[in-house]
C-alpha positions as CSV (number, residue, x, y, z in Angstrom):
1,M,43.7,-36.3,-19.1
2,K,43.5,-34.0,-16.1
3,Q,43.0,-30.9,-18.4
4,K,39.8,-32.4,-20.0
5,R,38.3,-33.0,-16.6
6,T,39.0,-29.4,-15.5
7,Q,37.4,-28.0,-18.7
8,G,34.3,-30.2,-18.0
9,M,34.1,-28.9,-14.5
10,A,34.3,-25.3,-15.7
11,V,31.3,-25.9,-18.1
12,I,29.3,-27.5,-15.3
13,T,30.1,-24.7,-12.9
14,L,29.1,-22.1,-15.6
15,L,25.7,-23.9,-16.2
16,I,24.9,-24.1,-12.5
17,S,25.7,-20.4,-12.2
18,L,23.4,-19.5,-15.1
19,V,20.6,-21.6,-13.6
20,I,20.9,-19.9,-10.2
21,A,20.9,-16.5,-11.9
22,A,17.8,-17.4,-13.9
23,I,16.0,-18.4,-10.8
24,I,16.9,-15.2,-9.0
25,V,15.7,-13.1,-12.0
26,Y,12.4,-15.1,-12.2
27,V,11.7,-14.5,-8.5
28,A,12.5,-10.8,-8.8
29,I,10.2,-10.4,-11.7
30,T,7.4,-12.3,-10.0
31,L,7.7,-10.1,-6.9
32,Y,8.0,-6.9,-8.9
33,T,4.9,-7.6,-11.1
34,G,2.8,-8.6,-8.2
35,G,2.4,-12.4,-8.8
36,T,2.2,-14.9,-11.6
37,D,-1.4,-14.1,-12.6
38,Q,-2.1,-13.8,-16.3
39,T,-2.3,-10.0,-16.4
40,I,1.0,-8.4,-15.5
41,K,0.3,-5.1,-13.8
42,T,2.6,-2.1,-14.1
43,P,3.5,-0.1,-11.0
44,I,1.1,2.7,-12.3
45,E,-1.8,0.2,-12.5
46,R,-1.0,-1.1,-9.1
47,G,-0.9,2.5,-7.8
48,K,-4.3,3.2,-9.2
49,G,-5.7,0.2,-7.4
50,V,-4.1,1.4,-4.2
51,Q,-5.7,4.8,-4.6
52,C,-9.1,3.1,-4.9
53,L,-8.5,0.9,-1.9
54,S,-7.4,3.9,0.1
55,Q,-10.6,5.8,-0.6
56,I,-12.6,2.7,0.3
57,R,-10.7,2.6,3.7
58,R,-11.7,6.2,4.3
59,I,-15.3,5.4,3.6
60,E,-15.2,2.4,5.9
61,T,-13.7,4.4,8.7
62,S,-16.5,7.0,8.3
63,L,-19.0,4.1,8.4
64,Q,-17.5,2.8,11.7
65,I,-17.7,6.3,13.2
66,Y,-21.4,6.5,12.0
67,R,-22.1,3.1,13.6
68,I,-20.6,4.1,16.9
69,D,-22.6,7.3,16.9
70,H,-26.0,5.9,15.8
71,G,-25.8,2.2,16.8
72,Q,-26.1,0.9,13.2
73,Y,-24.8,1.4,9.7
74,P,-26.5,3.9,7.4
75,S,-29.0,2.5,4.9
76,S,-26.9,4.0,2.1
77,L,-23.6,5.9,1.7
78,D,-25.6,9.1,1.4
79,G,-26.1,9.0,5.2
80,L,-22.4,9.9,5.6
81,E,-22.3,13.6,6.0
82,D,-18.6,14.0,6.5
83,L,-17.8,12.8,2.9
84,S,-18.6,14.4,-0.4
85,K,-20.7,12.5,-3.0
86,D,-17.6,12.4,-5.3
87,E,-15.9,10.1,-2.8
88,F,-18.5,7.3,-3.3
89,F,-17.1,6.6,-6.8
90,C,-13.8,4.9,-7.8
91,P,-11.3,7.7,-8.5
92,V,-9.8,5.6,-11.3
93,T,-12.8,4.3,-13.3
94,G,-15.6,6.4,-12.0
95,S,-17.7,3.4,-11.1
96,P,-19.9,3.7,-8.0
97,Y,-18.9,1.7,-4.9
98,Q,-21.1,-1.1,-3.8
99,Y,-22.2,-0.9,-0.2
100,D,-23.7,-3.6,2.0
101,P,-25.6,-1.8,4.9
102,V,-25.7,-5.1,6.9
103,T,-22.0,-5.6,7.2
104,G,-20.7,-2.1,6.4
105,Q,-18.5,-3.4,3.6
106,V,-17.7,-1.2,0.7
107,T,-16.3,-2.7,-2.5
108,C,-15.2,-1.5,-5.9
109,P,-16.6,-3.5,-8.8
110,D,-13.3,-2.8,-10.8
111,H,-10.7,-3.4,-8.1
112,N,-10.7,-6.5,-6.0
113,R,-9.1,-6.5,-2.5
């Protein structure tokens, strides 16, 4: 009688261990893929998005310097003389960045922040 109870406990222990392992794997995959949204992004796709956001940060830094020097944001990105015209486009998709001269915000239509 005692042997049957020990075998039952072993099966329960095994099932609990498998459930815990499955939870750990699920959390690891969720963190690695960047969330549970419908589109799973590979590290290369995420890297391309980071490259785009890095370029936007560079433009916004240049806009802040322009604002300090001139007291307002430029009316267009062409007013930034320290950046080349190529930097006003997404390096991944080639789409032009959208610029709001009132707030100084630069956004990429293809990569959300």
